C-alpha positions as CSV (number, residue, x, y, z in Angstrom):
1,M,-10.8,3.9,4.0
2,M,-11.0,3.0,0.7
3,I,-9.8,5.1,-1.8
4,I,-7.2,2.5,-3.3
5,A,-6.0,4.4,-6.3
6,C,-3.8,7.6,-4.2
7,E,-1.2,5.9,-5.4
8,K,0.2,4.4,-9.0
9,S,2.2,1.1,-9.1
10,R,5.2,1.2,-11.0
11,R,6.2,-2.7,-10.7
12,G,6.8,-3.6,-14.6
13,F,6.1,-0.7,-17.1
14,E,9.2,1.3,-18.7
15,E,9.2,3.6,-21.5
16,P,6.4,4.7,-24.1
17,A,6.9,4.9,-28.3
18,P,6.9,8.0,-29.6
19,K,4.3,6.8,-32.3
20,E,1.7,5.3,-29.3
21,E,3.0,9.5,-27.3
22,E,0.8,11.5,-29.3
23,G,-2.3,9.1,-29.3
24,V,-2.5,9.5,-25.0
25,E,-3.2,13.0,-25.2
26,E,-5.8,12.7,-27.2
27,K,-6.8,9.7,-25.4
28,E,-7.0,11.3,-22.8
29,K,-9.9,13.9,-23.3
30,S,-11.9,11.8,-25.3
31,K,-12.7,8.9,-22.8
32,N,-13.0,11.0,-19.2
33,T,-17.1,10.2,-19.8
34,Q,-18.3,8.2,-16.4
35,K,-21.3,7.2,-16.8
36,T,-22.7,4.5,-14.6
37,E,-26.2,2.3,-12.9
38,S,-26.4,4.8,-10.1
39,G,-27.3,8.0,-12.4
40,L,-24.0,9.1,-11.9
41,D,-22.9,10.5,-14.8
42,F,-19.5,13.0,-14.9
43,N,-16.3,13.5,-16.8
44,A,-13.5,15.9,-16.8
45,E,-14.7,18.6,-18.0
46,D,-17.5,18.8,-15.7
47,I,-14.5,19.2,-12.8
48,G,-12.3,21.4,-15.1
49,K,-9.2,22.9,-13.2
50,I,-9.3,22.5,-9.6
51,E,-8.9,25.6,-8.2
52,K,-9.6,23.1,-4.6
53,F,-9.9,20.0,-3.7
54,T,-12.9,18.6,-1.5
55,P,-13.8,15.3,-0.8
56,E,-16.6,15.6,-3.6
57,I,-13.8,16.5,-7.1
58,F,-11.7,13.9,-5.2
59,V,-13.3,11.2,-5.2
60,K,-14.7,12.1,-8.7
61,V,-10.8,12.8,-10.2
62,T,-9.9,9.4,-7.8
63,I,-13.2,7.1,-10.0
64,I,-11.9,8.5,-12.9
65,Y,-8.4,7.7,-12.7
66,Q,-9.2,4.3,-11.6
67,R,-10.8,3.4,-14.5
68,E,-8.5,6.3,-16.7
69,S,-4.8,3.6,-15.4
70,R,-6.3,0.5,-15.9
71,E,-6.4,1.6,-19.7
72,W,-2.9,2.9,-20.2
73,I,-1.9,-0.1,-18.5
74,Q,-3.6,-2.5,-21.0
75,Q,-2.5,-0.4,-24.3
76,S,1.4,-0.4,-22.7
77,I,1.0,-4.4,-22.2
78,S,1.3,-4.0,-26.2
79,L,4.6,-2.0,-26.4
80,P,8.0,-3.2,-26.0
81,L,8.9,-3.6,-22.5
82,E,11.5,-0.4,-22.5
83,T,8.9,1.9,-23.3
84,Q,5.5,1.2,-21.1
85,N,7.3,2.8,-18.2
86,E,7.3,6.1,-20.4
87,Y,3.9,5.7,-21.6
88,I,2.3,4.9,-18.1
89,E,4.3,8.2,-16.8
90,K,3.1,10.3,-20.1
91,A,-0.2,9.4,-19.4
92,N,-0.4,10.2,-15.2
93,R,1.2,13.1,-15.8
94,L,-1.5,14.6,-18.8
95,F,-4.9,13.0,-16.7
96,F,-2.9,15.2,-13.7
97,E,-2.5,18.4,-15.5
98,Q,-6.2,18.3,-17.1
99,F,-7.0,19.3,-14.1
100,G,-4.7,22.0,-13.7
101,T,-3.3,20.0,-10.7
102,T,-0.5,17.5,-10.1
103,E,-0.2,14.2,-8.9
104,E,2.1,15.3,-5.6
105,E,-1.5,17.8,-4.5
106,Y,-4.2,15.0,-5.4
107,L,-1.9,12.6,-2.7
108,R,-1.7,15.3,-0.4
109,Y,-4.7,16.4,-0.6
110,S,-6.3,12.5,-0.1
111,Q,-3.4,12.3,2.8
112,D,-4.5,15.2,5.1
113,N,-8.2,15.0,4.8
114,I,-8.7,11.5,5.4
115,D,-11.6,11.7,7.9
116,E,-13.4,14.2,5.7
117,L,-13.4,11.9,3.0
118,D,-13.7,8.7,4.5
119,R,-17.1,10.7,6.0
120,F,-18.0,11.4,2.1
121,L,-17.7,8.1,1.1
122,K,-20.4,6.8,3.8
123,N,-22.6,9.7,3.6
124,H,-23.0,8.7,-0.4
125,P,-21.9,4.8,-1.4
126,E,-23.5,5.5,-4.4
127,F,-19.5,6.7,-5.0
128,M,-18.4,4.1,-2.6
129,S,-20.1,1.8,-5.4
130,L,-18.9,3.2,-8.2
131,M,-14.4,2.9,-6.2
132,K,-15.1,-1.0,-6.0
133,E,-16.3,-1.3,-9.4
134,Y,-12.3,-0.4,-10.0
């Protein structure tokens, strides 16, 4: 199965500067649109609060997560080493909070439903293509 964003990397990141912390929340709200060549168009607001994960919701969250976490890492590079990890952790927590869930629930779903997710991705190759972009 190709869902690679199920675990976050912790190497090399430390804590955020207070100035940058405030911007994380606003960036989370404004940068969640995923528009692609395949015509798929979705964002965090379309998904809303997650009552229960489904394969489609999980994959969409994963795609948004891949793009967003890439941005957090890029932004954290400009911070002092001692603030990078906290910045990344806060951005990560805020990402899952906007869906009313936690990273632990997200990871648990992927582990408990790997076969169902595999079937979904085989039946919807457009999502697999999006995941490979990140």
